[in-house]
gemmi code that builds the backbone of each chain (N, CA, C; Angstrom):
import gemmi

chains = {
    "A": [
        ("GLN", (1.289, -1.156, 0.099), (0.107, 0.142, -0.325), (0.856, 1.254, 0.158)),
        ("GLN", (0.719, 1.896, -1.020), (1.364, 3.207, -0.999), (1.178, 4.540, -0.284)),
        ("GLN", (1.979, 4.881, 0.933), (1.298, 5.920, 1.457), (1.438, 7.051, 1.076)),
        ("VAL", (2.344, 7.390, 0.076), (2.802, 8.627, -0.575), (2.677, 8.536, -2.152)),
        ("LYS", (1.405, 9.040, -2.991), (2.051, 8.602, -3.813), (2.232, 10.094, -4.737)),
        ("GLN", (2.581, 9.748, -5.695), (3.848, 10.727, -6.584), (3.335, 10.953, -8.220)),
        ("SER", (3.428, 11.833, -8.540), (2.990, 12.123, -9.937), (3.504, 13.378, -10.229)),
        ("PRO", (3.573, 13.407, -11.716), (3.680, 12.666, -12.511), (4.776, 11.702, -12.404)),
        ("GLN", (5.574, 10.620, -13.127), (6.472, 9.472, -12.900), (7.408, 10.276, -13.876)),
        ("SER", (7.167, 11.200, -14.830), (8.031, 12.052, -15.588), (7.639, 12.725, -16.524)),
        ("LEU", (8.180, 14.223, -16.420), (7.971, 15.346, -16.927), (9.429, 15.964, -17.644)),
        ("ILE", (8.515, 16.429, -18.496), (9.699, 17.145, -19.809), (9.257, 19.075, -19.713)),
        ("VAL", (10.245, 19.916, -19.798), (9.519, 21.210, -19.590), (10.490, 22.024, -20.114)),
        ("GLN", (10.193, 22.847, -20.929), (11.211, 24.012, -21.435), (11.752, 25.035, -20.501)),
        ("LYS", (12.848, 25.075, -20.790), (13.679, 26.328, -20.180), (12.673, 27.497, -19.856)),
        ("GLY", (12.461, 27.582, -18.727), (11.938, 28.924, -17.996), (10.359, 28.493, -17.878)),
        ("GLY", (9.827, 27.441, -18.446), (8.582, 26.956, -17.868), (8.471, 26.779, -16.474)),
        ("ILE", (7.248, 26.539, -16.034), (7.603, 25.845, -14.584), (6.864, 24.627, -14.252)),
        ("SER", (7.802, 23.502, -13.526), (7.396, 22.645, -13.275), (6.628, 21.820, -12.112)),
        ("ILE", (5.826, 21.273, -12.470), (4.901, 21.006, -11.102), (4.581, 19.652, -10.708)),
        ("ILE", (5.406, 19.314, -9.576), (5.069, 17.565, -9.279), (3.973, 17.627, -7.932)),
        ("ASN", (3.513, 16.595, -8.050), (2.132, 16.248, -7.293), (2.303, 15.075, -6.116)),
        ("CYS", (1.932, 15.181, -5.114), (1.999, 14.347, -3.912), (0.544, 13.973, -3.170)),
        ("ALA", (0.479, 12.886, -2.615), (-0.906, 12.843, -1.917), (-0.337, 12.087, -0.649)),
        ("TYR", (-0.807, 12.072, 0.534), (-0.643, 10.935, 1.547), (-2.016, 10.707, 1.970)),
        ("GLU", (-2.078, 9.498, 2.724), (-3.130, 8.834, 3.545), (-2.631, 9.098, 4.597)),
        ("ASN", (-2.058, 9.186, 5.492), (-1.858, 8.847, 6.911), (-2.063, 10.224, 7.398)),
        ("THR", (-2.971, 10.997, 8.223), (-3.186, 12.195, 8.784), (-2.244, 12.582, 9.982)),
        ("ALA", (-1.925, 11.690, 10.152), (-0.695, 11.685, 11.373), (0.315, 12.179, 11.059)),
        ("PHE", (1.125, 12.223, 9.488), (2.310, 13.011, 8.956), (2.263, 14.348, 9.544)),
        ("ASP", (3.520, 14.995, 9.641), (3.744, 16.178, 10.170), (4.927, 17.011, 9.616)),
        ("TYR", (5.550, 16.451, 8.659), (6.885, 16.966, 7.967), (6.653, 16.714, 6.688)),
        ("PHE", (6.579, 17.096, 5.969), (6.904, 16.971, 4.240), (7.743, 17.529, 3.183)),
        ("PRO", (9.334, 16.804, 3.478), (9.920, 17.156, 2.631), (10.262, 16.869, 0.997)),
        ("TRP", (10.736, 17.594, 0.576), (11.156, 17.220, -1.083), (12.995, 16.953, -1.536)),
        ("TYR", (13.299, 15.854, -1.856), (14.824, 15.736, -2.117), (15.363, 15.641, -3.600)),
        ("GLN", (16.152, 15.998, -4.113), (16.482, 15.871, -5.199), (17.651, 15.417, -5.717)),
        ("GLN", (17.674, 14.600, -6.873), (18.857, 13.589, -6.642), (19.347, 13.740, -7.997)),
        ("PHE", (20.590, 14.469, -8.407), (21.521, 14.226, -10.010), (21.974, 12.617, -10.139)),
        ("PRO", (22.005, 12.607, -11.335), (22.567, 11.247, -11.583), (23.809, 11.175, -10.965)),
        ("GLY", (23.986, 10.032, -10.155), (25.416, 9.658, -9.740), (25.435, 10.028, -8.437)),
        ("LYS", (24.582, 10.795, -7.618), (24.373, 11.233, -6.437), (23.303, 10.577, -6.014)),
        ("GLY", (23.370, 11.022, -4.266), (22.450, 10.333, -3.594), (20.819, 11.803, -3.523)),
        ("PRO", (20.047, 11.317, -3.276), (19.354, 12.150, -2.499), (19.683, 13.523, -1.875)),
        ("ALA", (19.228, 14.501, -2.004), (19.808, 15.617, -1.019), (18.332, 16.571, -0.692)),
        ("LEU", (18.224, 16.735, 0.659), (17.453, 18.049, 0.766), (17.181, 18.810, -0.072)),
        ("LEU", (16.139, 19.261, -0.512), (15.630, 20.608, -1.660), (15.128, 21.581, -0.418)),
        ("ILE", (13.692, 21.163, -0.140), (12.984, 22.419, 0.621), (11.700, 21.087, 1.596)),
        ("ALA", (11.304, 21.941, 2.566), (10.509, 20.946, 3.647), (9.280, 21.753, 3.907)),
        ("ILE", (8.099, 21.475, 4.785), (7.120, 22.142, 5.234), (6.672, 21.300, 6.375)),
        ("ARG", (6.087, 22.090, 6.854), (5.295, 21.379, 8.124), (3.986, 21.904, 7.818)),
        ("PRO", (2.766, 21.231, 8.197), (1.282, 21.411, 7.745), (0.772, 22.491, 8.537)),
        ("ASP", (1.515, 23.072, 9.286), (0.790, 24.480, 9.750), (0.971, 25.710, 9.125)),
        ("VAL", (1.681, 25.446, 7.620), (1.666, 26.574, 6.703), (1.311, 25.894, 5.498)),
        ("SER", (0.239, 26.591, 4.640), (-0.006, 26.536, 3.531), (0.759, 26.809, 1.972)),
        ("GLU", (2.248, 27.237, 2.573), (3.271, 27.347, 1.380), (4.789, 27.864, 1.967)),
        ("LYS", (5.292, 27.259, 1.063), (6.606, 27.663, 1.487), (7.784, 28.443, 0.434)),
        ("LYS", (8.845, 28.913, 0.516), (9.131, 28.966, -0.879), (10.436, 29.321, -0.764)),
        ("GLU", (11.502, 28.974, -1.350), (12.845, 29.017, -1.092), (13.673, 29.325, -2.815)),
        ("GLY", (13.449, 30.636, -2.788), (14.209, 30.844, -4.257), (13.430, 30.554, -5.671)),
        ("ARG", (13.641, 29.810, -6.356), (12.719, 29.427, -7.460), (11.816, 28.044, -7.032)),
        ("PHE", (11.975, 27.865, -6.084), (11.189, 26.455, -5.673), (9.689, 26.739, -4.376)),
        ("THR", (8.815, 26.360, -4.633), (7.742, 26.539, -3.815), (7.188, 25.211, -3.540)),
        ("ILE", (7.316, 25.094, -2.199), (6.056, 23.982, -1.850), (4.530, 24.331, -1.483)),
        ("SER", (3.524, 23.823, -1.899), (1.804, 24.193, -1.538), (1.229, 23.469, -1.001)),
        ("PHE", (0.750, 23.385, -0.209), (0.091, 22.254, 0.953), (-1.042, 22.153, 0.845)),
        ("ASN", (-1.575, 21.491, 0.854), (-3.201, 21.450, 1.136), (-3.944, 20.390, 2.268)),
        ("LYS", (-3.815, 20.474, 3.305), (-4.025, 19.907, 4.508), (-5.047, 19.089, 4.363)),
        ("SER", (-6.498, 19.894, 4.008), (-7.843, 18.798, 3.717), (-7.647, 17.905, 2.593)),
        ("ALA", (-7.163, 18.367, 1.695), (-7.207, 17.139, 0.617), (-5.970, 16.417, 0.983)),
        ("LYS", (-5.216, 16.437, 1.589), (-3.758, 15.630, 1.868), (-2.886, 15.844, 0.624)),
        ("GLN", (-2.869, 16.698, 0.133), (-1.767, 16.851, -0.920), (-1.005, 17.782, -0.707)),
        ("PHE", (0.186, 17.785, -1.310), (1.279, 18.852, -1.516), (2.518, 18.569, -2.808)),
        ("SER", (2.233, 20.164, -3.394), (3.242, 20.145, -4.608), (4.668, 20.553, -4.336)),
        ("LEU", (5.578, 20.187, -5.059), (6.638, 21.250, -5.533), (6.008, 22.211, -7.323)),
        ("HIS", (6.513, 23.416, -7.068), (6.483, 24.271, -8.117), (7.942, 24.642, -8.274)),
        ("ILE", (8.561, 24.553, -9.376), (9.803, 24.950, -9.873), (9.733, 26.331, -10.509)),
        ("MET", (10.086, 27.487, -10.649), (9.466, 28.202, -11.204), (10.677, 28.440, -12.215)),
        ("ASP", (10.306, 28.826, -13.592), (11.785, 29.388, -14.510), (12.576, 28.271, -14.710)),
        ("SER", (11.990, 27.020, -14.666), (12.854, 25.912, -14.780), (14.278, 26.217, -15.384)),
        ("GLN", (15.408, 25.731, -15.089), (16.181, 25.389, -16.081), (17.176, 23.968, -16.309)),
        ("PRO", (17.873, 24.248, -17.391), (18.384, 22.865, -17.423), (18.859, 22.140, -16.225)),
        ("GLY", (19.583, 22.850, -15.409), (20.217, 22.560, -14.354), (19.457, 22.085, -13.478)),
        ("ASP", (18.177, 21.938, -13.297), (17.232, 21.354, -12.494), (16.894, 20.014, -12.859)),
        ("SER", (17.454, 19.297, -13.989), (16.972, 18.091, -14.377), (17.520, 16.998, -13.563)),
        ("ALA", (16.587, 16.317, -12.855), (17.257, 15.603, -11.737), (15.454, 14.763, -11.490)),
        ("THR", (15.828, 14.103, -10.229), (15.045, 13.169, -10.248), (14.678, 13.334, -8.625)),
        ("TYR", (13.141, 14.282, -8.515), (12.672, 14.695, -7.205), (11.694, 13.456, -6.579)),
        ("PHE", (11.628, 13.622, -5.387), (11.234, 12.330, -4.252), (10.385, 13.484, -3.378)),
        ("CYS", (9.144, 13.252, -3.563), (8.614, 13.793, -1.938), (8.289, 13.007, -1.040)),
        ("ALA", (8.370, 13.057, 0.217), (8.120, 11.944, 1.312), (7.627, 12.759, 2.978)),
        ("ALA", (6.683, 12.071, 3.566), (6.112, 12.419, 4.114), (6.574, 11.586, 5.346)),
        ("SER", (6.466, 12.292, 6.691), (6.888, 11.259, 8.462), (6.111, 11.919, 9.436)),
        ("ARG", (6.292, 11.132, 10.335), (5.565, 11.572, 11.727), (6.275, 11.920, 12.584)),
        ("GLY", (6.355, 12.924, 13.211), (7.106, 13.358, 14.313), (7.100, 12.697, 15.802)),
        ("PRO", (6.597, 13.981, 16.881), (6.283, 12.763, 18.155), (5.284, 11.961, 18.241)),
        ("GLY", (5.707, 10.862, 18.891), (4.334, 10.136, 18.928), (5.127, 8.795, 17.505)),
        ("GLY", (5.444, 8.970, 16.558), (5.941, 8.300, 15.473), (7.717, 8.043, 15.419)),
        ("SER", (7.818, 7.293, 13.969), (9.204, 7.094, 13.532), (9.915, 8.047, 13.330)),
        ("TYR", (9.552, 9.546, 13.135), (10.414, 10.141, 12.394), (10.874, 9.688, 11.199)),
        ("ILE", (10.771, 8.337, 10.882), (11.397, 7.967, 9.363), (10.597, 8.485, 8.383)),
        ("PRO", (11.030, 9.205, 7.052), (10.240, 9.228, 5.988), (9.443, 8.419, 4.891)),
        ("THR", (8.610, 8.319, 4.796), (7.840, 7.535, 3.563), (8.165, 7.975, 2.275)),
        ("PHE", (8.704, 7.450, 1.177), (9.147, 7.984, -0.098), (7.564, 7.994, -1.064)),
        ("GLY", (7.803, 9.143, -1.781), (7.016, 8.951, -2.806), (8.003, 8.174, -4.263)),
        ("ARG", (7.412, 7.875, -5.114), (8.334, 6.682, -5.989), (8.715, 7.863, -6.919)),
        ("GLY", (9.128, 9.138, -6.767), (10.055, 9.743, -7.732), (9.168, 10.247, -9.031)),
        ("THR", (9.675, 11.299, -9.532), (9.383, 11.898, -10.699), (10.919, 12.477, -11.485)),
        ("SER", (11.324, 11.940, -12.603), (12.326, 12.212, -13.324), (12.177, 13.361, -14.475)),
        ("LEU", (13.004, 14.547, -14.020), (12.036, 16.077, -14.630), (13.636, 16.281, -15.887)),
        ("ILE", (13.107, 16.740, -16.909), (13.873, 17.027, -17.968), (13.728, 18.388, -18.261)),
        ("VAL", (14.578, 19.318, -18.167), (14.218, 20.743, -18.538), (14.858, 20.687, -19.787)),
        ("HIS", (14.701, 21.012, -21.114), (15.373, 21.063, -22.025), (15.728, 22.786, -22.239)),
        ("PRO", (16.791, 23.124, -22.676), (17.101, 24.488, -23.084), (16.604, 25.098, -24.230)),
    ],
    "B": [
        ("ASP", (29.939, 20.286, 6.489), (29.136, 19.250, 5.669), (28.940, 18.051, 5.962)),
        ("VAL", (27.825, 17.187, 6.447), (27.605, 15.725, 6.371), (28.413, 14.920, 5.325)),
        ("LYS", (29.228, 13.963, 5.633), (29.537, 13.730, 4.361), (29.054, 11.875, 4.816)),
        ("VAL", (28.369, 11.145, 4.096), (27.875, 9.676, 4.091), (28.841, 9.036, 2.900)),
        ("THR", (29.698, 8.050, 3.068), (30.633, 7.501, 2.437), (30.394, 6.070, 2.325)),
        ("GLN", (30.177, 5.424, 0.591), (29.835, 3.914, 0.417), (31.139, 3.623, 0.292)),
        ("SER", (31.207, 2.700, 0.433), (33.001, 2.277, 0.130), (33.294, 1.710, -1.314)),
        ("SER", (31.942, 1.813, -2.047), (31.949, 0.873, -3.284), (30.796, 1.970, -4.232)),
        ("ARG", (31.305, 2.209, -5.337), (30.289, 2.816, -6.607), (29.844, 1.721, -7.456)),
        ("TYR", (30.558, 0.653, -7.625), (30.179, -0.218, -8.620), (30.594, -1.744, -7.738)),
        ("LEU", (29.472, -2.683, -7.847), (30.293, -4.039, -7.758), (29.280, -4.725, -8.247)),
        ("VAL", (30.085, -6.160, -8.638), (29.447, -7.026, -9.375), (29.785, -8.395, -8.289)),
        ("LYS", (29.165, -9.240, -8.094), (28.982, -10.517, -7.560), (27.919, -11.723, -8.186)),
        ("ARG", (28.427, -12.803, -7.801), (27.447, -13.981, -8.567), (26.703, -14.197, -7.267)),
        ("THR", (25.823, -15.302, -8.139), (24.626, -15.810, -7.148), (25.172, -16.638, -5.994)),
        ("GLY", (24.620, -16.487, -4.839), (24.629, -17.337, -3.542), (25.886, -16.701, -2.966)),
        ("GLU", (26.902, -15.992, -3.428), (27.763, -15.118, -2.628), (27.141, -14.065, -1.366)),
        ("LYS", (28.047, -14.378, -0.313), (27.708, -13.416, 0.543), (28.151, -12.077, 0.258)),
        ("VAL", (27.882, -11.130, 0.594), (28.184, -9.514, -0.164), (27.654, -8.683, 0.597)),
        ("PHE", (29.067, -7.828, 1.388), (28.993, -6.975, 2.104), (29.108, -5.219, 1.587)),
        ("LEU", (27.784, -4.615, 2.079), (27.716, -3.118, 1.923), (28.342, -2.385, 2.692)),
        ("GLU", (29.384, -1.279, 2.247), (29.667, -0.673, 3.952), (29.816, 0.852, 3.649)),
        ("CYS", (29.185, 1.790, 4.727), (28.634, 2.572, 4.780), (28.715, 3.642, 6.232)),
        ("VAL", (29.896, 4.758, 5.859), (30.200, 5.425, 6.945), (30.090, 6.759, 7.150)),
        ("GLN", (29.552, 7.374, 8.056), (29.318, 8.844, 8.529), (29.965, 9.505, 9.435)),
        ("ASP", (30.354, 10.594, 8.798), (31.510, 11.505, 9.571), (30.862, 12.509, 10.818)),
        ("MET", (29.258, 12.430, 11.089), (28.721, 13.806, 11.961), (28.292, 13.257, 13.264)),
        ("ASP", (28.748, 12.234, 13.385), (28.073, 11.403, 14.739), (26.842, 11.672, 14.953)),
        ("HIS", (26.025, 11.094, 13.819), (24.394, 10.861, 13.889), (24.330, 9.578, 14.347)),
        ("GLU", (23.152, 9.602, 14.758), (22.629, 8.132, 15.615), (21.877, 7.273, 14.722)),
        ("ASN", (21.278, 7.883, 13.765), (20.451, 6.990, 12.666), (21.050, 7.012, 11.380)),
        ("MET", (21.265, 5.503, 11.287), (21.017, 5.073, 9.602), (20.356, 4.483, 9.277)),
        ("PHE", (20.624, 4.507, 8.155), (19.636, 3.929, 7.019), (20.034, 3.442, 5.943)),
        ("TRP", (19.423, 1.782, 5.240), (19.790, 1.545, 4.101), (18.288, 1.585, 3.565)),
        ("TYR", (18.232, 1.655, 2.231), (17.693, 1.690, 1.261), (17.996, 0.879, -0.335)),
        ("ARG", (16.888, 0.610, -1.020), (17.476, 0.453, -2.403), (16.200, 1.126, -3.121)),
        ("GLN", (17.262, 1.278, -4.257), (16.238, 2.233, -5.156), (16.345, 1.300, -6.382)),
        ("ASP", (14.861, 1.301, -6.992), (14.620, 0.616, -8.238), (13.843, 1.404, -8.969)),
        ("PRO", (14.128, 1.586, -10.563), (13.503, 2.462, -11.475), (11.471, 2.257, -10.997)),
        ("GLY", (10.860, 3.420, -10.807), (9.778, 3.369, -10.520), (8.768, 3.023, -9.443)),
        ("LEU", (10.068, 2.684, -8.819), (9.890, 1.891, -6.851), (10.042, 2.727, -6.190)),
        ("GLY", (10.788, 3.913, -6.246), (11.528, 4.853, -5.315), (12.831, 4.387, -4.591)),
        ("LEU", (12.738, 4.997, -3.297), (13.546, 3.949, -1.988), (12.390, 3.408, -1.165)),
        ("ARG", (12.947, 2.638, -1.089), (12.607, 1.121, -0.237), (13.565, 0.939, 0.943)),
        ("LEU", (13.211, 1.340, 2.314), (13.584, 0.955, 3.433), (14.099, -0.459, 3.775)),
        ("ILE", (15.235, -0.966, 3.543), (15.446, -2.247, 4.035), (15.816, -2.200, 5.832)),
        ("TYR", (16.427, -1.434, 6.073), (16.787, -1.720, 7.702), (17.112, -0.015, 8.169)),
        ("PHE", (17.085, -0.261, 9.214), (17.847, 1.032, 9.976), (18.098, 0.857, 11.252)),
        ("SER", (18.743, 1.738, 12.169), (19.815, 1.559, 13.398), (19.325, 2.916, 13.797)),
        ("TYR", (19.184, 2.985, 14.762), (19.165, 4.086, 15.926), (20.039, 4.378, 16.958)),
        ("ASP", (21.171, 2.945, 16.806), (22.179, 3.297, 18.104), (23.073, 2.160, 17.514)),
        ("VAL", (24.077, 2.217, 18.258), (25.443, 0.805, 17.977), (24.385, -0.351, 18.648)),
        ("LYS", (24.539, -1.309, 17.668), (24.268, -2.564, 17.696), (23.017, -2.641, 18.043)),
        ("MET", (22.250, -1.633, 17.333), (20.722, -1.905, 17.327), (20.239, -1.617, 15.989)),
        ("LYS", (19.392, -2.671, 15.751), (18.556, -2.730, 14.444), (17.275, -3.143, 14.203)),
        ("GLU", (16.583, -2.226, 13.371), (15.114, -2.838, 12.883), (14.750, -2.617, 11.692)),
        ("LYS", (13.716, -3.546, 11.275), (13.708, -3.843, 10.168), (12.589, -3.084, 9.322)),
        ("GLY", (12.847, -2.914, 7.954), (12.510, -1.897, 7.039), (10.997, -2.358, 6.100)),
        ("ASP", (10.956, -2.253, 5.347), (9.697, -2.421, 4.451), (10.493, -3.716, 3.560)),
        ("ILE", (11.344, -3.818, 3.311), (11.639, -5.147, 2.544), (12.921, -5.707, 3.317)),
        ("PRO", (13.099, -6.496, 4.549), (14.427, -6.986, 5.224), (14.527, -8.276, 4.488)),
        ("GLU", (13.952, -8.771, 3.798), (13.991, -10.238, 3.138), (14.964, -10.419, 2.622)),
        ("GLY", (16.150, -11.202, 2.832), (16.969, -11.528, 1.650), (18.358, -10.747, 2.578)),
        ("TYR", (18.329, -9.546, 3.598), (19.378, -8.971, 3.677), (19.581, -9.018, 5.446)),
        ("SER", (20.471, -8.762, 6.265), (20.950, -8.105, 7.111), (21.894, -6.825, 7.800)),
        ("VAL", (21.965, -6.451, 8.905), (22.990, -5.474, 8.931), (23.848, -5.811, 10.263)),
        ("SER", (24.815, -4.519, 10.321), (25.766, -5.008, 11.500), (25.978, -3.509, 11.723)),
        ("ARG", (26.250, -2.971, 13.066), (26.333, -1.883, 13.454), (27.050, -1.734, 14.858)),
        ("GLU", (28.437, -2.002, 14.528), (29.640, -2.278, 15.277), (30.128, -0.795, 16.186)),
        ("LYS", (29.649, 0.084, 15.707), (30.599, 1.329, 16.044), (29.196, 2.291, 15.229)),
        ("LYS", (29.678, 3.438, 15.739), (27.986, 4.525, 15.453), (28.629, 4.986, 14.361)),
        ("GLU", (29.621, 5.200, 13.838), (29.779, 5.857, 11.986), (29.391, 4.839, 11.213)),
        ("ARG", (29.332, 3.698, 11.414), (29.791, 2.592, 10.593), (27.997, 1.729, 10.266)),
        ("PHE", (28.048, 1.443, 9.167), (26.463, 0.542, 9.192), (26.558, -0.212, 7.707)),
        ("SER", (26.502, -1.605, 8.388), (26.853, -2.462, 7.193), (25.784, -3.225, 6.801)),
        ("LEU", (25.407, -3.506, 5.588), (24.374, -4.058, 4.562), (25.053, -5.504, 4.386)),
        ("ILE", (24.152, -6.632, 4.642), (25.022, -7.615, 4.004), (23.616, -8.686, 3.512)),
        ("LEU", (24.113, -9.092, 2.515), (22.993, -10.255, 1.714), (23.716, -11.355, 2.012)),
        ("GLU", (22.852, -12.035, 2.415), (23.725, -13.161, 3.207), (23.831, -14.299, 2.099)),
        ("SER", (22.952, -14.191, 1.160), (23.188, -15.171, 0.110), (22.820, -14.621, -1.668)),
        ("ALA", (23.667, -13.582, -2.018), (22.850, -12.780, -3.462), (22.379, -14.004, -4.219)),
        ("SER", (21.335, -13.326, -5.244), (20.065, -13.610, -5.441), (19.826, -12.356, -6.823)),
        ("THR", (19.622, -12.722, -7.989), (19.948, -12.066, -9.265), (18.616, -10.776, -8.894)),
        ("ASN", (17.863, -11.160, -8.176), (16.515, -10.244, -7.794), (17.178, -8.875, -7.039)),
        ("GLN", (18.151, -9.201, -6.515), (18.814, -8.074, -5.397), (20.120, -7.134, -6.212)),
        ("THR", (19.730, -7.474, -7.537), (20.558, -6.235, -8.469), (19.682, -5.117, -8.366)),
        ("SER", (20.407, -3.888, -7.820), (20.043, -2.884, -7.371), (21.267, -1.339, -6.971)),
        ("MET", (20.557, -0.331, -6.836), (21.264, 0.495, -6.431), (20.703, 0.700, -4.880)),
        ("TYR", (21.925, 0.686, -4.164), (21.609, 0.621, -2.765), (21.943, 2.300, -2.142)),
        ("LEU", (21.391, 2.843, -1.457), (21.945, 3.853, -0.970), (21.668, 3.763, 0.917)),
        ("CYS", (22.427, 4.274, 1.403), (22.826, 4.448, 2.525), (22.340, 6.304, 3.245)),
        ("ALA", (21.923, 6.337, 4.300), (21.323, 7.885, 5.092), (21.756, 7.704, 6.410)),
        ("SER", (22.530, 8.636, 6.785), (22.159, 9.090, 8.293), (21.480, 10.059, 8.510)),
        ("SER", (20.584, 10.387, 9.831), (20.385, 11.516, 10.237), (20.465, 11.840, 11.792)),
        ("ALA", (20.488, 12.894, 12.662), (20.584, 13.567, 13.703), (19.244, 12.912, 14.411)),
        ("THR", (19.314, 12.353, 15.771), (18.439, 13.107, 16.605), (18.132, 14.022, 17.321)),
        ("GLY", (17.061, 14.718, 17.036), (16.728, 16.505, 17.887), (15.800, 16.610, 17.867)),
        ("LEU", (15.271, 17.793, 18.185), (13.855, 18.317, 18.239), (13.266, 18.198, 16.888)),
        ("GLY", (12.209, 17.740, 16.972), (11.358, 17.891, 15.857), (12.349, 16.796, 14.506)),
        ("ASN", (11.734, 16.653, 13.381), (12.279, 15.824, 12.014), (13.701, 16.504, 11.656)),
        ("GLN", (14.397, 15.617, 11.473), (16.172, 15.969, 10.910), (15.896, 15.589, 9.647)),
        ("PRO", (16.564, 15.975, 8.504), (16.825, 15.588, 7.481), (17.435, 14.189, 7.071)),
        ("GLN", (17.443, 13.663, 6.393), (18.171, 12.533, 5.910), (19.306, 13.071, 4.992)),
        ("HIS", (20.369, 12.186, 5.009), (21.901, 12.626, 4.398), (22.181, 11.488, 3.981)),
        ("PHE", (22.574, 11.548, 2.550), (22.607, 10.295, 1.945), (24.016, 9.939, 1.126)),
        ("GLY", (24.349, 8.705, 0.925), (25.712, 8.761, 0.215), (25.185, 8.540, -1.221)),
        ("ASP", (26.150, 8.470, -2.027), (26.168, 8.625, -3.401), (25.741, 7.095, -4.059)),
        ("GLY", (25.885, 5.962, -3.212), (24.625, 4.968, -3.535), (25.869, 3.581, -4.264)),
        ("THR", (25.573, 2.821, -3.883), (26.476, 1.447, -4.767), (25.730, 0.995, -5.578)),
        ("ARG", (25.726, 0.677, -7.049), (25.223, 0.044, -7.577), (25.650, -1.654, -7.726)),
        ("LEU", (25.040, -2.476, -7.418), (25.433, -3.551, -7.343), (24.812, -4.303, -8.260)),
        ("SER", (25.337, -5.560, -9.044), (24.899, -6.073, -9.713), (25.360, -7.433, -9.634)),
        ("ILE", (24.096, -8.165, -9.695), (24.517, -10.398, -9.242), (24.213, -10.874, -10.416)),
        ("LEU", (24.878, -11.419, -10.770), (25.066, -12.340, -12.064), (25.041, -13.994, -11.861)),
    ],
}
model = gemmi.Model(1)
for chain_id, residues in chains.items():
    chain = gemmi.Chain(chain_id)
    for i, (resn, *xyz) in enumerate(residues, 1):
        res = gemmi.Residue()
        res.name, res.seqid = resn, gemmi.SeqId(i, " ")
        for name, pos in zip(("N", "CA", "C"), xyz):
            atom = gemmi.Atom()
            atom.name, atom.element = name, gemmi.Element(name[0])
            atom.pos, atom.b_iso = gemmi.Position(*pos), 0.0
            res.add_atom(atom)
        chain.add_residue(res)
    model.add_chain(chain)
structure = gemmi.Structure()
structure.add_model(model)
structure.setup_entities()
C-alpha cells in the first residue's frame, strides 16, 4: 500500500517554464513533508520541506504548496533551468509519537530542455 | 557538511555469494538507514538503526541483514545474493533532535548480481 503517491513519473519542461510535481498522502498523522532532489550518480539531497501549519513555503525558485484538507502537497519550480534536471522525491514523516522515518514517493524524473 | 561515504560505487558479485556493503558517516549521527532504489519504485527502506548494536527491519528486509558495531559505520549484508537483489543501494544518516531531521545520503552502490 502506497502511503505517499507521487505524480507524474516523468516530466519534460522547456527552459523558463514551470515544473509541477504532485504528491498525496493517506496518513493524517504525518507532520513533516520534505522534498529531495537527486542528480544522476548522486544520492538524494534535501531540497525544501514544509510542516502542515503553513500552506506554502518558498525558497528561491522552489515553492511547496500544501493542502491539509485534501492531503496533498506539490512542488513548483519556477523559471525551470536545465540544471534542475534531476529526479525529485516527495516524502512524509511523523514526528512525536511516530518514527520520524520518511515514507518516500516513487519519484519524478524531470528533464528541462534548453 | 555531513559526509556519508559508501565504500564502493559499483560492485559485481555472483549468485549465492555473501556480499557486504559498507557505509560510514562523519557527523556523529545516531540514526542510519539502508535503502534500495529501483526505477519506478522509488526508495524502499531495508533496515535502519537508532544506535550502536541496534537494528530494526524496514519495509523489505528479506534476504538482508545489517551490522552496526560502531556509531559511524553501518553495514548491509546480503547473506546469499540473488539476481533480484541487483539494484542501487543507498545509505543515509540523520541526527536525533527536536523535530524531524533531514536524511543525508551517500552516492550509492550499484550492485549487479550475475
